[in-house]
C-alpha positions in Angstrom: 0.0 -0.2 0.1 2.7 2.4 0.6 4.3 1.6 -2.4 1.2 2.1 -4.4 0.6 6.0 -2.6 4.3 6.8 -3.1 3.7 6.1 -7.1 0.8 8.0 -7.2 2.8 10.9 -5.6 5.5 10.6 -8.1 3.1 10.5 -10.6 1.5 13.4 -9.8 4.6 15.2 -9.6 5.4 14.3 -13.4 1.8 15.0 -14.7 2.9 18.7 -13.9 5.7 18.3 -15.7 3.7 17.1 -18.7 1.5 20.1 -18.8 4.0 22.3 -18.7 6.6 20.7 -21.3 4.2 18.9 -23.6 4.1 20.9 -26.8 0.5 22.7 -27.2 0.8 20.7 -31.1 1.2 17.2 -28.8 -1.7 18.4 -26.7 -3.9 19.5 -29.4 -3.3 16.4 -31.8 -6.4 15.8 -33.7 -8.5 13.1 -32.9 -9.9 11.4 -36.3 -13.4 10.3 -36.4 -14.3 8.1 -39.5 -17.8 5.9 -39.9 -18.6 2.6 -38.4 -16.2 0.1 -40.0 -13.3 2.7 -41.8 -10.0 2.9 -40.6 -7.9 5.9 -40.4 -4.0 5.9 -40.2 -0.4 7.6 -41.2 0.8 6.8 -44.4 3.9 8.8 -45.0 5.6 11.1 -42.3 6.7 13.9 -44.9 8.2 16.3 -42.7 7.8 18.9 -44.9 4.4 20.9 -45.8 2.6 18.7 -49.2 0.7 20.7 -51.2 -0.5 17.7 -53.7 -0.4 14.1 -54.3 -0.7 11.8 -57.5 -0.2 7.7 -58.0 1.8 6.1 -60.9 0.0 3.1 -62.4 2.4 0.9 -61.0 1.6 2.3 -57.4 4.4 5.1 -56.8 2.8 7.7 -54.4 4.4 11.1 -55.8 4.0 14.0 -53.0 4.7 17.4 -54.1 5.7 19.9 -51.1 5.6 23.7 -51.0 9.5 24.0 -50.8 9.8 22.8 -54.2 10.7 19.0 -53.5 8.8 16.2 -55.5 8.9 13.0 -52.6 8.4 9.6 -54.4 7.3 6.7 -52.1 7.8 3.2 -53.4 6.2 0.6 -51.2 6.5 1.0 -47.8 9.4 3.6 -48.7 9.7 7.1 -48.8 12.8 7.8 -50.6 15.8 9.7 -49.3 16.3 11.5 -52.4 13.4 13.9 -54.2 12.8 13.2 -58.0 13.4 16.7 -58.3 14.2 19.4 -56.3 12.7 22.9 -57.6 13.7 24.8 -54.5 16.4 26.9 -56.2 13.8 28.0 -58.9 10.7 28.6 -57.4 8.9 31.1 -54.9 7.8 29.1 -52.0 6.4 32.4 -49.6 2.8 32.9 -48.9 1.2 30.5 -50.3 3.4 29.8 -53.2 5.6 26.7 -54.4 5.3 23.5 -56.4 1.5 23.2 -56.0 0.0 20.3 -58.0 1.4 17.5 -59.8 -0.4 15.0 -62.4 0.4 11.4 -63.7 -0.1 11.0 -67.6 -2.8 8.4 -68.2 -0.1 6.9 -71.0 2.5 7.0 -68.1 3.4 3.4 -68.6 4.8 4.1 -72.2 5.9 7.7 -72.2 6.6 8.3 -68.3 5.5 11.7 -68.4 4.0 13.8 -65.0 3.0 17.4 -64.7 4.1 19.8 -62.7 2.3 23.1 -61.3 4.8 25.7 -59.7 5.7 29.1 -58.9 8.6 30.2 -60.9 11.0 32.8 -59.7 11.0 34.6 -62.9 12.7 38.1 -61.9 15.0 36.9 -59.2 12.5 38.1 -56.1 9.3 36.5 -54.5 8.2 40.3 -53.5 4.0 40.7 -53.7 2.3 43.4 -55.4 4.9 44.6 -57.5 5.7 44.4 -61.6 8.3 41.8 -60.8 5.8 39.3 -59.3 6.8 35.4 -59.6 4.9 33.7 -62.2 3.0 30.1 -62.1 3.8 27.7 -64.5 2.9 23.9 -66.0 5.8 21.8 -66.9 5.8 18.3 -68.5 8.8 16.4 -67.5 10.0 12.5 -67.3 10.0 10.5 -64.6 12.6 7.9 -65.0 12.5 4.0 -63.4 15.4 5.4 -61.0 12.9 7.5 -59.5 14.3 10.7 -60.9 13.2 13.5 -63.1 15.4 14.2 -66.3 15.6 18.4 -66.2 16.7 18.2 -69.6 13.2 17.0 -70.8 11.1 19.7 -69.2 8.4 21.3 -71.6 6.8 24.3 -70.4 3.4 24.1 -71.3 1.6 27.3 -69.9 3.1 30.1 -68.4 3.4 33.6 -66.9 0.6 33.7 -65.1 1.3 36.0 -62.2 1.2 35.5 -58.6 0.5 38.9 -57.7 -0.2 38.7 -54.3 1.0 35.5 -53.5 -1.9 33.9 -52.9 -5.1 32.2 -54.6 -2.5 30.3 -57.0 -4.4 27.3 -57.2 -2.7 24.5 -58.8 -4.5 21.4 -59.0 -4.1 19.1 -61.8 -5.4 16.2 -63.0 -6.3 14.7 -66.5 -9.8 14.0 -67.7 -12.2 11.1 -69.1 -11.7 13.0 -72.5 -7.7 12.6 -72.4 -7.2 16.2 -72.0 -4.8 18.2 -69.0 -7.4 20.2 -66.6 -5.3 22.8 -64.4 -6.8 24.9 -61.8 -6.1 28.5 -61.9 -6.5 31.3 -58.9 -7.3 34.9 -59.5 -3.7 35.9 -58.2 -5.2 37.3 -54.9 -4.4 40.8 -56.1 -4.9 42.2 -59.7 -2.5 41.8 -61.9 -2.8 45.1 -63.7 -2.7 46.9 -60.1 -6.3 48.9 -61.1 -9.0 47.3 -59.0 -7.5 45.9 -55.6 -6.9 42.5 -53.7 -9.5 40.1 -52.2 -12.9 41.2 -53.3 -12.2 43.8 -55.3 -10.1 41.8 -57.2 -11.7 41.2 -60.9 -8.9 39.5 -63.0 -11.2 36.6 -63.2 -13.6 38.6 -65.0 -10.9 39.3 -67.7 -11.3 36.5 -70.8 -8.0 37.6 -71.9 -6.4 36.5 -69.1 -5.6 32.7 -67.6 -6.2 34.2 -64.0 -9.5 32.8 -62.3 -10.2 29.9 -64.7 -10.0 26.2 -65.0 -7.9 25.4 -68.2 -7.8 23.0 -70.7 -5.1 22.0 -73.2 -3.4 18.9 -74.5 -0.5 16.8 -73.0 1.8 19.1 -75.3 0.2 22.3 -74.6 -2.2 22.5 -77.9 -5.9 23.3 -77.8 -8.0 20.7 -78.0 -10.6 21.0 -80.7 -13.6 21.1 -78.1 -12.5 24.1 -76.1 -15.3 26.6 -75.8 -13.7 29.6 -77.2 -12.6 29.2 -80.6 -11.7 31.2 -83.9 -12.4 34.9 -84.4 -12.0 37.0 -81.2 -9.8 34.7 -79.3 -6.0 33.9 -79.1 -3.8 31.4 -77.6 -2.1 32.6 -74.2 -0.7 29.6 -72.8 3.0 31.0 -72.8 2.5 34.5 -72.5 -0.6 34.3 -69.8 -2.5 36.8 -71.9 -3.8 38.2 -74.7 -5.0 41.7 -76.2 -7.8 43.3 -73.9 -11.1 42.3 -75.9 -10.1 38.6 -76.9 -10.7 35.2 -75.3 -8.1 32.6 -74.2 -8.3 29.4 -76.3 -7.1 27.5 -73.4 -10.0 28.3 -71.0 -12.6 25.9 -70.2 -14.7 27.9 -67.9 -14.1 31.1 -65.8 -15.2 33.4 -63.0 -13.3 31.5 -60.2 -11.8 32.8 -57.1 -9.4 30.0 -55.9 -10.5 26.9 -57.5 -8.5 24.8 -55.1 -9.2 21.6 -56.2 -11.6 19.7 -58.6 -12.3 16.1 -59.4 -13.7 13.7 -62.0 -16.4 11.4 -61.5 -15.5 8.9 -63.9 -17.6 6.2 -62.8 -20.8 7.7 -64.2 -22.7 7.3 -67.5 -21.8 11.0 -68.1 -18.5 11.8 -66.5 -18.9 14.9 -64.0 -16.5 17.5 -63.3 -16.6 19.2 -59.7 -14.8 22.2 -59.1 -14.1 23.6 -55.3 -13.6 27.1 -55.5 -12.7 28.7 -52.1 -14.8 32.0 -51.0 -13.7 35.5 -49.5 -16.4 36.2 -46.5 -19.5 34.4 -47.0 -19.8 31.3 -49.0 -17.6 28.2 -50.6 -19.0 26.7 -53.3 -18.7 23.9 -55.2 -19.6 24.3 -59.4 -20.4 21.5 -62.0 -17.9 22.1 -64.3 -19.4 22.8 -67.8 -17.8 24.4 -70.7 -17.9 27.9 -71.3 -19.4 28.5 -68.1 -18.8 32.0 -65.9 -19.2 30.7 -62.4 -19.5 35.0 -61.6 -16.2 35.8 -59.2 -15.9 38.7 -58.0 -19.7 39.9 -59.2 -21.2 36.6 -57.6 -19.9 34.5 -54.1 -21.8 31.3 -53.5 -25.4 31.3 -54.9 -25.6 35.4 -53.6 -24.0 39.0 -54.6 -20.6 39.0 -53.7 -20.3 39.5 -50.1 -24.1 38.9 -49.2 -25.9 35.6 -47.8 -29.4 37.6 -48.4 -29.3 39.4 -52.0 -29.1 35.3 -53.5 -31.4 33.7 -56.2 -31.0 33.2 -59.8 -27.3 34.9 -60.9 -27.7 37.6 -64.0 -27.8 35.8 -67.5 -24.4 35.0 -68.5 -23.5 33.4 -64.8 -23.8 30.0 -63.3 -24.9 29.5 -59.8 -23.1 26.8 -57.8 -24.1 23.6 -57.4 -23.7 23.6 -53.8 -22.8 26.2 -51.4 -22.2 26.7 -47.7 -22.0 29.7 -45.5 -19.0 30.5 -43.1 -21.6 31.0 -40.6 -21.5 26.8 -40.2 -18.0 27.3 -38.7 -16.5 25.9 -42.0 -15.0 28.6 -44.2 -11.8 27.0 -46.8 -13.0 24.0 -49.3 -10.4 22.1 -50.3 -9.9 18.4 -51.2 -12.2 16.4 -53.1 -12.7 13.2 -54.6 -15.6 11.0 -56.0 -15.5 7.4 -54.1 -14.8 5.1 -57.1 -16.4 1.5 -57.6 -12.9 0.0 -57.2 -12.6 1.3 -53.7 -14.1 -1.4 -52.0 -16.5 0.6 -50.2 -19.7 0.5 -49.2 -22.4 0.2 -52.2 -24.0 3.5 -50.7 -20.7 5.6 -50.7 -19.9 4.6 -54.3 -20.0 7.8 -56.7 -20.4 9.8 -53.8 -18.5 13.3 -53.9 -16.4 13.8 -50.7 -14.6 17.1 -49.9 -12.8 18.6 -46.9 -12.7 21.7 -45.2 -9.2 23.3 -44.1 -10.9 25.2 -41.2 -13.2 23.4 -39.3 -11.3 20.1 -40.4 -14.1 17.7 -41.5 -15.2 15.7 -44.9 -18.6 16.2 -46.4 -20.2 13.6 -48.2 -22.4 15.6 -51.2 -25.8 14.4 -52.4 -29.2 14.8 -53.8 -31.6 16.7 -51.3 -34.9 17.3 -51.4 -36.5 19.7 -54.0 -33.7 18.4 -56.5 -30.7 20.6 -54.8 -27.8 18.8 -52.9 -26.9 18.8 -49.4 -23.9 18.0 -47.6 -23.5 15.5 -44.5 -20.2 15.0 -42.3 -18.7 11.7 -43.5 -15.7 12.1 -41.0 -14.3 15.4 -38.4 -11.6 15.8 -35.8 -9.0 16.9 -38.2 -8.2 19.9 -36.8 -8.0 23.2 -37.5 -5.7 23.8 -40.7 -6.1 20.2 -41.5 -6.9 18.8 -45.0 -4.7 20.2 -48.1 -5.6 17.8 -50.6 -7.4 14.1 -51.1 -7.2 11.6 -53.7 -8.3 7.7 -53.9 -4.7 5.7 -54.5 -3.8 1.8 -53.9 -3.5 0.3 -50.5 -3.0 -3.2 -49.7 -4.6 -4.5 -52.8 -7.8 -1.9 -53.1 -8.0 1.5 -53.0 -8.0 4.3 -50.0 -8.8 8.0 -49.5 -5.4 9.4 -49.3 -4.9 12.9 -47.9 -2.1 15.5 -47.2 -2.0 17.4 -43.5 0.3 20.1 -42.4 -0.1 18.1 -38.9 2.9 16.5 -37.6 5.0 18.8 -39.7 3.7 17.3 -42.4 1.8 13.8 -43.4 0.0 12.0 -45.5 -2.9 9.6 -44.3 -5.3 7.3 -45.6 -8.8 6.1 -44.6 -9.8 2.7 -45.5 -13.0 0.6 -45.6 -12.0 -2.6 -43.4 -14.3 -5.4 -44.5 -12.4 -7.9 -42.3 -14.4 -7.1 -39.1 -12.1 -6.5 -36.5 -9.5 -3.7 -37.0 -6.2 -2.9 -35.9 -5.9 -0.3 -32.7 -4.1 2.9 -33.2 -1.1 3.3 -31.3 0.5 6.3 -29.8 3.3 7.3 -27.0 4.6 10.0 -25.3 7.0 10.6 -23.1 7.9 13.4 -20.3 10.3 14.6 -20.5 12.4 13.8 -23.5 15.4 14.6 -22.9 17.4 15.7 -19.7 20.5 15.0 -17.4 21.8 11.4 -16.7 20.1 9.9 -14.9 16.5 10.7 -16.1 13.1 9.7 -14.9 10.4 9.5 -17.7 6.8 8.9 -17.7 6.2 6.8 -20.4 2.2 7.5 -21.8 0.4 5.3 -24.0 -3.0 6.3 -23.1 -3.5 8.3 -26.2 -3.9 5.0 -28.5 -7.2 3.8 -29.4 -9.4 1.4 -31.0 -11.8 1.7 -33.4 -13.9 -0.8 -32.6 -14.0 0.0 -28.7 -11.7 -3.5 -28.0 -9.8 -3.8 -24.4 -6.5 -3.2 -25.1 -2.8 -3.7 -23.6 0.1 -2.1 -23.6 3.8 -3.7 -23.8 6.7 -1.3 -23.3 10.1 -2.0 -24.7 12.1 0.9 -23.0 15.5 0.4 -25.8 17.7 0.3 -22.9 17.8 -3.5 -22.5 15.9 -3.9 -19.5 12.8 -6.2 -19.2 9.5 -5.6 -20.9 6.9 -3.9 -18.6 3.0 -3.6 -19.2 0.4 -0.8 -18.6 -0.6 2.0 -20.5 1.1 4.7 -17.9 4.7 3.6 -16.7 7.7 5.1 -14.9 11.3 4.6 -16.3 14.6 5.8 -15.3 17.6 6.0 -17.8 20.9 5.6 -16.5 23.4 6.0 -19.2 23.8 8.9 -21.5 22.8 8.1 -25.0 19.6 8.4 -27.2 16.9 5.4 -26.5 13.7 4.8 -28.5 11.0 3.4 -26.3 8.4 1.4 -28.2 5.0 0.4 -26.9 3.0 -2.5 -28.7 -0.9 -1.9 -28.4 -2.9 -4.8 -29.0 -6.5 -6.1 -29.0 -7.8 -9.4 -29.5 -6.7 -9.9 -33.1 -4.3 -6.9 -33.8 -1.5 -4.9 -32.6 0.5 -1.5 -34.0 3.1 0.0 -32.6 4.5 3.8 -31.7 7.8 4.7 -30.7 9.4 7.9 -28.9 12.8 9.0 -28.9 14.5 9.8 -25.3 17.5 11.6 -25.0 19.5 10.9 -21.8 22.8 13.3 -21.0 21.6 16.0 -23.9 19.5 18.6 -23.5 17.2 20.4 -26.4 19.6 23.7 -27.6 17.8 26.9 -26.5 16.8 28.8 -29.5 16.3 32.8 -29.2 14.5 35.1 -31.7 17.0 38.3 -31.7 14.7 39.7 -34.6 12.3 41.2 -35.1 12.0 42.4 -31.7 9.4 41.7 -29.3 6.5 43.9 -29.7 7.7 45.0 -33.0 4.8 45.8 -35.6 5.0 45.5 -38.8 3.6 47.9 -41.7 2.8 46.4 -45.3 5.2 45.5 -47.7 8.0 46.3 -45.1 10.7 44.1 -44.8 11.0 41.9 -41.7 14.9 40.2 -41.1 14.6 37.1 -38.9 17.6 36.4 -36.7 18.3 34.3 -34.2 20.8 31.8 -32.3 20.6 28.8 -30.4 22.9 27.8 -27.6 24.0 24.2 -27.1 25.0 23.5 -23.5 26.5 20.0 -24.3 28.5 21.2 -27.5 29.1 24.6 -26.0 28.7 26.4 -29.5 26.0 28.0 -31.4 23.8 25.5 -33.2 25.1 26.4 -37.3 21.6 25.8 -39.0 18.5 27.6 -37.7 15.1 26.7 -39.2 12.6 29.0 -39.8 8.8 29.2 -40.7 6.2 31.7 -40.3 2.4 31.4 -40.7 -0.4 33.6 -41.3 -3.3 33.7 -38.8 -6.4 34.9 -40.9 -9.5 34.3 -38.3 -9.8 30.7 -36.7 -7.6 29.4 -39.7 -3.8 29.4 -41.0 -2.2 29.8 -44.5 1.5 29.1 -45.0 3.5 32.1 -45.3 7.1 31.0 -45.2 7.7 27.8 -45.5 10.6 25.9 -43.8 13.7 27.5 -44.7 17.7 27.3 -43.5 19.9 30.1 -42.7 19.8 33.3 -40.7 19.2 37.0 -41.8 16.2 35.5 -43.8 13.9 38.4 -45.2 10.0 38.3 -45.5 7.8 40.9 -47.0 5.0 41.9 -45.0 1.2 41.2 -46.3 -1.7 43.3 -46.7 -4.7 42.0 -44.8 -7.0 39.5 -46.9 -10.3 42.2 -46.5 -11.7 44.5 -43.8 -12.6 41.3 -41.0 -9.0 40.3 -42.0 -7.2 43.2 -40.6 -8.1 43.2 -37.0 -7.5 39.2 -36.7 -4.8 38.4 -38.8 -1.1 38.1 -37.5 2.0 36.4 -38.4 3.4 33.6 -36.4 7.4 32.9 -36.4 8.9 29.8 -35.4 12.6 29.3 -35.1 13.8 25.2 -34.6 17.2 24.4 -33.6 18.5 21.0 -34.0 21.9 20.1 -32.3 24.6 17.8 -33.0 22.6 14.6 -31.8 19.4 15.7 -33.9 17.5 16.9 -30.8 15.3 19.9 -31.7 13.9 22.8 -29.9 11.0 25.5 -31.4 10.4 29.0 -30.1 7.3 31.0 -31.2 7.0 35.0 -31.3 3.8 36.4 -32.8 3.9 39.6 -34.8 1.2 41.7 -35.4 0.6 44.7 -37.9 0.5 48.1 -36.7 -3.3 49.3 -36.4 -4.7 53.0 -38.1 -7.8 53.9 -37.8 -9.3 55.8 -41.0 -12.4 57.5 -41.5 -14.0 57.9 -45.0 -16.7 60.9 -45.1 -18.3 62.8 -47.7 -19.6 66.2 -48.2 -22.4 66.4 -47.9 -22.8 63.2 -45.5 -24.4 60.5 -46.1 -23.3 59.6 -49.4 -22.5 55.9 -51.0 -19.0 55.6 -51.4 -17.0 52.1 -52.3 -14.0 51.3 -50.3 -12.0 48.2 -50.9 -14.8 46.9 -53.8 -16.9 47.4 -50.5 -20.1 49.7 -50.5 -20.1 51.8 -47.7 -22.1 54.8 -46.3 -20.2 57.8 -45.5 -18.8 58.1 -42.8 -17.5 55.0 -42.7 -14.6 53.8 -40.1 -12.1 50.9 -40.6 -9.0 49.8 -38.9 -6.2 49.6 -41.7 -2.2 48.5 -41.9 -0.1 51.2 -43.0 1.0 50.5 -46.9 -2.4 48.6 -47.5 -3.3 49.6 -50.8 -7.2 49.5 -51.9 -9.2 51.2 -54.3 -11.8 53.7 -53.5 -14.5 55.0 -55.8 -16.8 58.2 -55.3 -19.7 57.5 -57.7 -21.9 59.9 -58.8 -25.7 60.1 -57.5 -28.7 61.4 -56.6 -28.7 63.6 -53.4 -29.9 62.5 -50.5 -33.7 63.9 -50.4 -33.7 65.3 -53.5 -33.6 63.2 -57.1 -33.8 66.7 -59.0 -30.4 66.7 -58.2 -27.3 65.1 -59.6 -24.1 64.9 -57.0 -20.7 64.6 -58.5 -17.3 64.6 -57.2 -15.6 67.6 -56.7 -12.2 66.5 -55.1 -11.1 63.8 -52.7 -8.9 65.3 -49.9 -6.1 63.3 -50.9 -5.9 64.9 -54.8 -6.8 61.5 -56.1 -9.4 60.7 -59.1 -12.7 59.8 -58.3 -11.6 56.1 -58.5 -8.5 55.8 -57.3 -5.6 53.8 -55.1 -5.4 54.7 -51.7 -2.8 53.9 -49.4 -3.2 53.8 -45.7 -0.9 56.2 -44.1 1.0 55.9 -40.9 -0.8 58.0 -38.8 -4.6 58.1 -38.3 -6.3 59.8 -40.8 -9.7 61.2 -42.3 -10.4 60.9 -46.3 -12.7 63.2 -47.5 -15.1 62.6 -50.8 -16.3 66.6 -51.3 -19.4 66.7 -54.1 -20.7 69.4 -56.1 -24.4 69.5 -57.1 -25.6 69.4 -60.9 -29.1 69.6 -62.4 -30.7 68.7 -65.4 -28.2 68.7 -68.8 -30.7 68.5 -71.0 -33.4 71.3 -70.0 -33.2 74.2 -73.0 -31.1 72.4 -75.4 -32.4 71.3 -79.0 -34.7 68.3 -79.5 -35.8 66.3 -82.2 -38.4 63.6 -82.5 -39.3 61.6 -85.4 -43.1 62.9 -84.6 -45.0 65.1 -82.8 -48.7 64.6 -82.4 -49.9 67.1 -80.7 -46.6 69.0 -79.0 -43.5 69.2 -80.1 -40.1 67.8 -78.7 -38.8 70.8 -76.9 -41.8 70.0 -74.4 -39.3 67.0 -73.3 -36.6 69.2 -72.2 -38.2 72.6 -70.9 -38.1 71.5 -67.4 -41.6 71.7 -66.5 -43.5 68.4 -65.6 -46.8 70.1 -66.9 -45.8 69.8 -70.6 -45.1 66.6 -72.6 -44.0 65.5 -75.8 -46.6 63.6 -77.4 -45.6 61.0 -80.0 -47.5 59.1 -82.9 -49.0 56.0 -82.4 -46.9 54.0 -84.6 -43.9 52.2 -83.7 -40.7 52.8 -83.8 -40.4 56.5 -82.2 -37.3 58.3 -81.4 -36.2 61.6 -79.5 -32.8 62.9 -79.2 -31.3 66.0 -77.3 -28.0 67.9 -78.3 -26.3 69.0 -75.1 -24.1 71.4 -77.2 -20.8 69.7 -76.4 -19.9 65.8 -75.3 -20.3 65.4 -71.8 -20.0 62.6 -69.5 -23.5 61.2 -69.2 -24.2 59.3 -65.9 -28.3 59.3 -65.5 -31.1 59.4 -67.6 -34.3 60.2 -66.0 -37.7 59.7 -68.0 -41.2 61.1 -66.6 -44.0 59.5 -68.7 -46.8 60.9 -69.0 -50.5 59.0 -69.8 -48.9 57.4 -72.4 -45.8 55.0 -72.1 -43.5 53.2 -74.2 -44.1 49.5 -73.7 -39.8 48.5 -74.6 -37.3 51.3 -75.3 -33.4 51.7 -75.4 -31.1 54.8 -74.8 -28.3 55.7 -77.4 -25.6 58.3 -77.3 -23.7 59.7 -79.7 -20.7 62.3 -80.3 -21.3 63.2 -83.2 -25.3 62.6 -84.3 -24.0 60.3 -86.7 -22.8 57.3 -85.4 -24.9 55.9 -82.2 -24.0 53.5 -79.5 -26.5 51.8 -77.7 -26.5 52.6 -73.8 -29.1 50.5 -72.2 -32.6 48.6 -73.2 -35.5 47.8 -71.1 -37.7 45.1 -72.4 -40.7 46.3 -70.5 -42.1 49.5 -68.6 -44.8 50.2 -66.2 -44.8 54.1 -66.8 -44.4 56.8 -64.1 -40.6 57.5 -63.5 -37.6 55.6 -65.1 -34.0 56.2 -63.3 -31.5 54.6 -65.0 -27.6 55.1 -63.6 -25.0 52.9 -63.3 -23.2 53.8 -66.2 -21.0 56.5 -67.7 -20.8 57.8 -71.9 -19.0 60.6 -73.1 -21.9 62.0 -75.7 -23.2 65.2 -77.3 -26.2 63.4 -78.5 -28.5 61.4 -76.2 -31.4 59.5 -77.4 -34.5 57.6 -76.6 -35.4 54.7 -79.0 -39.2 53.7 -78.3 -39.0 50.0 -80.0 -42.9 49.4 -79.1 -45.5 51.5 -77.9 -48.5 50.5 -76.1 -51.1 49.1 -78.8 -53.0 51.9 -80.4 -51.8 54.3 -78.2 -48.4 56.9 -78.9 -46.3 58.2 -76.4 -46.3 60.8 -73.8 -42.8 62.2 -72.3 -43.3 64.7 -69.9 -39.1 65.0 -69.5 -36.1 63.3 -70.9 -33.5 64.4 -68.0 -29.6 64.1 -68.6 -27.4 64.1 -65.4 -24.0 63.8 -65.5 -20.3 65.5 -65.4 -20.2 69.5 -66.4 -17.1 70.6 -68.2 -14.5 71.7 -65.7 
């Protein structure tokens, strides 16, 4: 009894050590939950952030890593030499890097594989400049020796700007038609710097660039004959990244996408389907049905709604396509990543075959998509507990003579794991082991703990420990053991149920302590501005070696709300430079920061890591208008002045002061007189170092058409001048026959921004507005297909015109038109 009490006391003391010494990563290790009958386990310990997976027909696993190394797993072995190392040629900061890998369907004959990577074209990895790196797709040959011959590289796509460093997409795969499909994001920020970043970036709307698209090419980079954009008005863009404005890129399969991170084909269906996972901005994540020529609407649409809204939803405008399925960020999820169809040869239960599985990076779940009530699609949780910043990609691949769902994760420094269906009845347990402490002087007393082990069937488990020092095996989930000699040991636990066993091990260093890394710069409390270069410097003293550790490893993580993004992948050295990013959007300005990790490894392989949070400077910005209460656009977001937000110094955003009716007086048209910073009505504003007020001052204008000459096609009882005399009591009366027209001569070309019609008792059934600078060549401004009379107010355009015309395409049956006023509003000459 006395010995039992003593053991409990020692155990209690060691538990205190556990809480103080165990890393947060170990304490917060994800506990994955899969359906009954399924198993989840480690497939490969990568040790680097993985970005993409692919399999060769002979079962080799190809693992792309952000740093540029393409790793190969043959059987149970991860080969120590990468197939290719692009790290010296690429940029891997922010979300750049080696992002995609695909295997040719004819690999057995040609050995072709395809890589998507961010090429360091200009010798710099900066963001938001004219010298940003570019994304590229290349074809290379993978030899039987599992090495890529660099001389075989054929560039298929090139010069796709990675302007903001994020929204690169990068997924690659062959479709059942034998063509290579490529996902390209919108670049994060506009490639021309004329719209902005995040929701303001309209690059996906430009048909003459490859950004924000799904591309389709042949294995040689050619244009498939069935691509939707062919012939006149199109051009090849594959090596230039763009064509002349007004043309469409022939490589485009579908457009209007923000960051189509992953896509997948259902090749088992009678008609193969393509589903595209597009990562949303602040409101929606979406899955789109891949249709040739489809435009999914970004940056005008997000999910099934107007961009930025959860309420203004429904059918999209003509020419745009709503997603097949979308889910709101209010669900706690907010970054759709991996996607895969369950193939028939997976040996999964029949109810899963053909199901689309997709993952969310933020909430750590895999969902199954299926038909719902009313013909729409609904998702249900297939598996969860993957943790935040979890699944990066997933695909089905071979495992033990069948297929399993492989997924890549940043967990554990970078892993590939697999989910399988176990049809043999009882499943093996999953072993887990920790040691506290894991290093220290001699002798060293250690608490060995296997209570994190689990059994998917809930079976009773037994535990056997091999301490690695030649002492006898001992049994139990938790044991205390003392090591008496200085060296490195591996303690291994064997966890058994009635039918199976699994093992886990943990390293213990006796007579050695981890080095002590210190971050020297940036200094604690330092706050950054956008675009500022931050230098990472540190050192680490090793007490046993009596020297500073020569090689330090840095990593930087961007925290955004409840999830993270890689910012700087593991990088060896000192004096490492990073360039501080802008926030993603207004909410991101208040909940984003960088986290710096410094890891030092001593001569015996013992590592220690320290972290430091790096916050931005916050600056209050108030945007006002004179008169007050006007609608302005800040970073593509409509706001009512005054509007105050938190910004980061150096954050560049687009501000617009549109012309608009005066509040409470529709007869007065307000146009911008000046911005307080001297910018144009639509210009880029840079957040300064100190709190600031940005003011849009307006001036009033009236009806530009009053008193100017007017000409009409007919006049039944009142001349056309009655429509421009400024009086609601008079009207131009046109004859009953259709069509009829009326135009007014403003005397000089002006900027026309609004046309208002005040109908009398007889109105047009359908009409259109036309403008001209010379009265000869006319341009259609807007067509109205139906009308109910009263007052029609047309805004949202800007046209340079001297002549403004109304063309009545259809009058009410048997009646003419009565127009009290044709009012034109816009900009007067300065």
